[in-house]
Steps between C-alpha positions, in 0.01 A plus 500: 500500500778753574645434152162579338467822696857597408421432132181709511680788672781485242250505211311791657828688543592444133153608388540814711833575333343463155209725599739760645705493179192554284383783726843666480493480119157661488597782733853584385518420126339747261460400133646734240332579172697495179419535133469178305524458123365195320608452139241352265632375164347675198388167351268451797355849456451465125406131488162540668473131590521330833822310568488123466488291813797274571476182295266649238580631155452876458181595317472767235237765582381522134480123443159341446391211724563154356204322338373187676 
């Protein structure tokens, strides 16, 4: 029984340390804003079609659906 109580107290102490660390991060760390630039290739702007999913062949936006 003393070993179980010692284990529970140790786990509670570690959980308290984690909680105190998270609280300290919230209080003392302030996020900074910065400008972000995302480059989009011209072929994606001019193509007009949605990109193909992985494992599928790309489709042409002007192509007619295949006859059944």
